[in-house]
N, C-alpha and C positions, 0 to 999 in steps of 0.2 A: 186633119192634121198632116203635115208633111215633115219628113225627116231627112237629114243629111249627116254625113260623117265628117267631122273636123279632125284632120291629122296634125300632130305637133311633132316636129323633128328638132331635137335640141341641138343648137349650134355651139352652145357653151354649157358647162355644168349647171344644173338647176336645183334650187333649194326651195321647196315649199314645206315649211317647217311644221313639225308636230308639237312644238313647244319644248321646254327644257326637259331633260331626262336625268335620272340619277345613275344611268348606266355608263358604260365606257365612252359612249358618244353623247356629248352634252346637248347638241342640237340635231336630232335625227329628222329625217324626212317623213312625210305622211305615207303610211303603208296600209294595205288591207290587213285586217286583224288575222284572218284565217290563212292567208297565203304568204304574207310578207312582201307582196309585190308592191312597188311604188305606184302611187296614184296622184293625180292632180284633181282636187275637189272641183265640182261644178261651180261652186260659189267663187272660187279663184278665177276660173275661166270667164264667168259672167262679168266679174269686176274688171278684168283686164280688157275684155272686148268692149264693155260699156265706156271705158275710158277713151276709146277711139272717137267717141262723140262728145268729148269733154267741152267743146265749144258751145254745146247746147245746154249748158247749165247756167243758172242764175245765182247771183250773190246778193242776198238781202240782209237787212239788219234784224236780228231776233229781238224778242222782248227785253232781253238783258243787255242789249246794245252790242252784242258780238256778231260778227259776220256769220251768215248761214248760207250754205250752198244747197240748192235744190235744182231739180230738173225742170226745164221748160216743158209745160204740159202739152204744148202744141207741136213739139219737135219730134223727130224720129227717135230720139233717145228714149222718150216715154213710150212710144209705140212699141219699140223693140224690147226694152228692158224694164218697163214699168216705172211706177213712182210711189213714194211713201208719203206724198202730200196728205196732210190731215183732212182736207176737204175733197180730194179727188184721187185717193189711192187706187192703184190698179196694178195688176200683173202685166208683164210684158208679153209680146207675141212669141218670144224665143224662150225655150227651156233648155237647160244645159245638164247633160249627164257628166259624171266624172270621167276624166281622161284615164284610160287603162293602158297598160303596157302591152306592146305587140312585138317589138324587137329590141334586144338589149345587147350592147357591145361589151365584149369581154376579151381579155388577153388570150392569145394563142401562142404556143411554143414555136410554131412555124407560121409565117405569113402575117405576123403582127397581131391581128385581132379577128374575131368572128362576130357575127350577129346571131344571137340565139333566140329561139322561141320554143314553144312546147305545145302538146296537144290541148291543154286547157286554154291557153291564150288563143289558139286558132279556133277552137270551138266557140269561145266567147265572141270572137270577131265575126265568125260566120253567123251566129245568132243575132248579133247587133246589126248585121247588114253591111259590113265592110266589103266594098266591091271586090269580087273575085276570090275571096277567101272561103275555103271549104274546110270542114273538120278533117283531121287525120283519121283514116280508117284502115281496115284490113290488117295484113301481117305487120306493117310498120307500126301501127298502134299497139298491137299485141306485144311486139318486141320491147317497146318502151314501157309498157305497163306490166311486163312479166317480172319474174323473181329477180332477174339481174338487169332490170330496165334502167336503173340509175347508172349502170356502167356502159350503156349503149347510147348511140346517137345516130341521126341521119345526116350525112354530109357527102359531098362530092369527093370520091376517092382520087380523082384526077386534079382536084383544085389546089390552090396555094397553101391550104392549111393542113393537108393530109400528110400523115406519116405512114403511108401504106394503108393498112386497115385500121389505123389508130389516129386519134386526134387528141392533143393535149390542151385543155382549157384551164387557165390558172394552174393549179398543181394536180389536175385530175386527168388521167388518160382514159379516153372513152373508145370503145370498139364500134366500128361501123356496123349499123344494122340495116343500111340501105341508103338510098339517095333521095333527097327531097324531090317531089314531083316538079317538073319544069313549069307547069301551069301555076303552081303555088309560088314558086320563086318569082315568076314574072308578075303575079298579082301583088306580092309584097313589094317588089321593086317599083311598081307603078305608084305606090304610096310615098316613095322617097322624093325629096324636093327637086332634084335635078338629075340630069343624065349621067354625070360622073358617079354619083352615089348609086344609081340604079345598076350600073355595070359592076360595081363592087359587090353588091348584095348577092348577085347570082352565084358568085364563086365563094362567098363567105357565109352563106346561110347554113346554120346548124340547128337541127331540131333535137332537143334533149328531153328527158322525162320531166314530168311536172315537179317531181321532188328535187331534181338538180336545178330546174329553173328557179324554184323558190330559194334554194340554197345560194345560188350565184347572185340572185337579186338582193339577198340579205347581206352578203359578205363582199361583193365586188363593186359596191358603190365607192365613189371618191370620198376620202376623209381629209378635210383640210383643217390645219391648225391656225388659230387666230389668237391675237393678244389684244385685250381691251386697253385703250390708251387713256391715261388720266388727262383730262382736258386742262387741268391747272398746271401740270408739269410738262406735258407733252411727251411723257415717257410711259412705259408699260405699267399698268396698274398691278399692284401686288395681288397675286392669286387670280390674275386676269386671263390666264391661258385657258382656251376652250377649243374643243373639236367640233367641227360642223360636217355633217354628211350631205353629199350632193349626188343627185342622179347624174350619171356621166353624159358628156357630150355625145352626140350621134345616137341617142335613144329615140325610138319611135313610139309615140303614144297616139291613141285615137279617142274621140269622144262622140257620143250620139247627140245631135241637136234636133229638137222638135220645134216646129213652128205652127202657130194657130192663127186664127183671124184676130184682128185688133181687139184688145180688151179695154183700152183707155177711152174715156168718154170723148176726147177730141178726135179720135181716129176711127170710131166704130162705123161712122157713115162715110168713110173715105174710100170704101170699096177695095181696100187692100186685101190681098190674099196671103195665105201662109207662104206661098212661093215668093211673093214680093218681099217678105221679111228676110228670107234666106238670100235672095238676090241683093238686098241692101247690105247684108253682112259681107257677102262675097265681094261686092264693089268696094267696100271700105277696106277689106284686107288687101285688095290690089293697090289701093292708094298708098298703103304703107309698105308696099313691096313684100307682102305676106310675112312681115317680121313683127313678132310680139315679144315683150319681156314679161315673163311669168315668174312669180315668187319673189324672194328677197334678194338683197344685195345687188341691185341693178347697177349701182355706181362702181362696183368692182367687177362688172362684166358677167354676172351670173344670170341665167334664166332666159337668154335670147334664143328664140325658137323660130322656125319656119312653120307657118300655119296656113293650111289650105283646106278648102271644102272639097271632099272627094265626090 
């Protein structure tokens, strides 16, 4: 089995919905239960990526006379993503983990905005094999884990966000506990989609405590108001106002992809390797200029991401 990291950098706000809610937000995004951090399920990623091979599907007539879409069992879409065909069902050569948060944009009182991460996010990324990422250790970790850890942060005191030894994110003033290691800043910047953003990250990276990371990720997402339109009248439906939560633009996620040898009957003897499966995906991403639309509301511009294999 071979593994690679898929990075997703949101160009626009992104909504992968968790369904209707009875809380203040009618349409929340999917989050981890224990941390509150936004995630993108592996099933969503698999569906979006499989759609890049949409020309390799077949439309046939079902027993009830309705059109039925299925995957061509001889094509790459079945090799990579599997098939639920009744007579030749198989798993695909690619397996998808959920996309996890790694850097989250947030308002700053000075310098417009920062990208925040935390010891937990860095430890997870290091465990999952994100290139160049190492866990936070030593005195810096102790400062953020200590009694007053939620009031501290690591940032560049000479950067555009700094107010001397303080930084203000949203409505919270945090005291500097140190500076992020240059190697960590460079490794995170390398995951960003282009040179312009890489240069921004080095000056705007802030490492906060896990508690503050969870708090900001729960409270600092975009909330957009929508009104349902009555198709008959063309005006707003009575009681049709609802709030929708979106992960903000410029958020960095990553997902672990695993590749195995072919599992479908038509490809088992093709001598394709796990590396070939990842190469096929990389080639297809290049064909679409590394641009994917993930989640709902594509027609209103939500969910456009830059996707790359690291």
